[in-house]
C-alpha positions in Angstrom: 69.3 -22.2 27.5 66.2 -24.6 27.9 64.4 -21.8 30.2 64.8 -19.3 27.3 63.4 -21.8 24.7 60.5 -22.5 26.8 59.6 -18.9 27.4 60.1 -18.3 23.5 57.6 -21.0 22.9 55.2 -19.7 25.6 55.4 -16.3 23.9 54.5 -17.9 20.5 51.8 -19.9 22.1 50.1 -16.7 23.8 50.4 -14.7 20.2 48.8 -17.6 18.4 46.0 -17.6 20.7 45.1 -13.9 20.3 45.2 -14.2 16.9 42.9 -17.0 16.9 40.6 -15.2 19.3 40.7 -12.2 16.9 40.0 -14.3 13.8 37.0 -15.9 15.7 35.3 -12.5 17.0 35.7 -11.1 13.7 33.9 -14.1 12.4 31.3 -14.0 14.8 30.8 -10.2 14.3 30.4 -10.6 10.5 28.0 -13.4 10.8 25.9 -11.3 13.4 26.1 -8.3 11.0 25.0 -10.8 7.9 21.9 -12.1 10.1 21.0 -8.5 11.3 21.1 -7.1 7.6 19.1 -10.4 6.3 16.5 -9.9 9.0 15.9 -6.1 8.2 15.7 -7.0 4.5 13.2 -9.6 5.1 11.3 -7.4 7.0 11.2 -4.4 4.6 10.5 -6.9 1.7 7.2 -7.9 3.7 6.2 -4.6 4.5 6.4 -3.8 0.8 4.6 -6.9 -0.1 1.6 -5.8 2.3 1.7 -2.2 1.2 1.4 -3.4 -2.6 -1.3 -5.7 -1.6 -3.3 -2.8 0.3 -2.6 -0.4 -2.6 -4.2 -2.8 -5.3 -7.0 -3.4 -2.9 -7.9 0.5 -3.1 -8.1 0.4 -6.6 -10.1 -2.7 -7.1 -12.4 -1.5 -4.2 -13.0 1.7 -6.7 -13.4 -0.3 -9.8 -15.7 -2.7 -7.5 -17.9 0.2 -6.9 -17.9 1.6 -10.7 -19.3 -2.1 -11.4 -21.6 -1.9 -8.7 -23.0 1.4 -10.0 -23.3 -0.3 -13.2 -25.5 -3.1 -11.9 -27.4 -0.9 -9.8 -28.5 1.4 -13.0 -30.2 0.9 -16.3 -29.3 1.8 -19.9 -30.3 5.3 -21.1 -30.1 7.2 -23.8 -27.0 9.6 -23.6 -27.2 11.3 -26.9 -27.3 14.7 -25.2 -23.7 13.9 -23.5 -22.2 11.6 -26.3 -22.9 10.7 -29.8 -26.5 10.4 -31.3 -28.2 7.1 -30.4 -25.7 6.1 -27.8 -27.0 4.4 -24.7 -24.9 4.5 -21.6 -25.3 3.8 -17.7 -25.8 7.4 -16.8 -25.7 6.7 -12.9 -22.2 4.8 -13.1 -20.6 7.6 -10.9 -22.8 7.0 -8.0 -23.8 9.1 -4.9 -23.0 9.2 -1.3 -20.4 6.7 -0.3 -20.5 5.0 -3.7 -19.8 8.3 -5.4 -16.7 8.4 -7.7 -16.5 12.1 -7.7 -13.0 13.8 -7.8 -11.5 14.1 -4.4 -9.4 12.5 -1.7 -10.7 9.3 0.0 -10.4 6.7 2.8 -11.4 3.2 1.6 -13.9 1.4 4.0 -14.7 -2.3 4.1 -18.3 -3.4 5.2 -17.4 -7.3 6.9 -21.7 -7.5 6.9 -22.9 -6.4 3.4 -22.5 -9.0 0.6 -24.0 -6.8 -2.1 -21.6 -3.8 -1.8 -18.8 -4.3 0.9 -16.7 -1.0 -0.3 -17.6 2.6 0.6 -15.2 5.9 -0.2 -15.1 8.2 3.0 -14.6 11.7 2.0 -13.2 14.6 4.3 -11.6 12.2 6.7 -8.6 13.1 8.8 -7.1 9.6 9.2 -6.1 7.1 6.8 -4.5 4.6 9.4 -5.7 1.1 8.8 -6.5 -1.0 11.9 -5.6 -4.4 11.7 -7.8 -7.4 13.1 -5.6 -10.6 13.6 -8.6 -12.7 14.1 -9.7 -11.8 10.5 -6.6 -10.7 9.0 -8.7 -7.6 7.9 -6.7 -4.2 7.4 -9.7 -1.5 7.6 -10.0 2.2 8.4 -12.0 2.4 11.8 -12.1 -1.4 11.8 -11.7 -3.8 14.6 -8.1 -4.3 16.0 -5.5 -2.1 16.5 -3.9 0.6 14.4 -1.1 -0.8 12.2 1.8 0.7 10.5 0.1 1.0 7.3 -2.1 4.0 6.0 -4.1 4.1 2.7 -5.3 7.3 0.6 -7.2 7.0 -2.8 -7.2 9.9 -4.9 -9.6 10.1 -7.7 -9.5 12.6 -10.5 -11.5 13.0 -13.5 -10.6 13.8 -17.1 -13.3 15.3 -19.2 -11.3 16.1 -22.3 -12.7 14.6 -25.6 -13.8 11.7 -26.1 -14.7 11.9 -22.5 -17.1 14.4 -21.2 -18.5 15.7 -17.5 -20.9 13.1 -17.5 -18.7 10.4 -18.8 -15.2 11.4 -17.6 -12.2 9.0 -17.6 -11.5 8.4 -13.9 -7.7 8.4 -12.7 -7.6 6.4 -9.6 -4.2 6.6 -7.6 -4.2 4.4 -4.3 -1.2 5.3 -2.1 -0.3 3.1 0.9 2.6 4.0 3.2 4.2 2.7 6.4 6.5 3.7 9.3 9.2 2.0 10.8 12.8 2.6 11.7 13.9 4.4 8.4 10.2 5.6 7.7 9.0 8.3 10.0 5.2 8.7 11.0 3.5 11.1 8.9 -0.1 12.1 7.3 1.3 13.2 4.1 3.1 10.3 1.9 4.4 12.7 -0.5 7.1 13.7 2.0 8.2 10.2 2.2 10.9 8.4 0.3 9.7 5.7 -2.4 11.0 3.0 -0.1 8.4 3.9 2.4 5.2 4.1 0.3 3.7 2.1 -2.7 1.4 4.1 -5.5 -0.7 2.2 -7.9 -2.8 3.9 -10.7 -5.9 2.8 -12.5 -7.8 4.4 -15.3 -11.5 3.7 -15.4 -14.3 4.8 -17.7 -17.8 4.1 -18.4 -16.1 1.7 -20.9 -19.3 0.2 -22.6 -19.6 3.5 -24.1 -16.3 3.5 -26.2 
């Protein structure tokens, strides 16, 4: 009888040990899963924050070019394209890499220029931003290695009244997209889900005229 009791107690102890191990493993797996999820969520949030900042930089660059074109021009009589006696900055749309013509552009940052560091590059095939860890600057064709981010700026012109061909409303869309485990590499952000890109829109005018 004593031997049978000892065997029964031994069997109970083994079952209890197995149950305890199972509970422990379940807890460890759950904790690891939560940690991995938190790490991935944190990484995605960081990517979204950087993408939003770069997209905002894109629209601000176009606004900066518009303002610099103002500064470089002079007030002129724009009665021919606006109301009688109306003066405007007729050169506000700029030329060359400062042109605000309708089109698709990459935004280039010049670290040397202190007057007008931003340029718009048309007819480019690469929108990938290089990252320079020494300066923290993302730039097309700049110093550093290609990052996971790409940026494309699209400018459209609305010439319907009260705007005109000479003084259109500029509709600026700055899109930044990135690639990671859930976002494939692509040159066309329109194929990506919303979670893999950020688009900001800004409307600009020769506002001193309206």
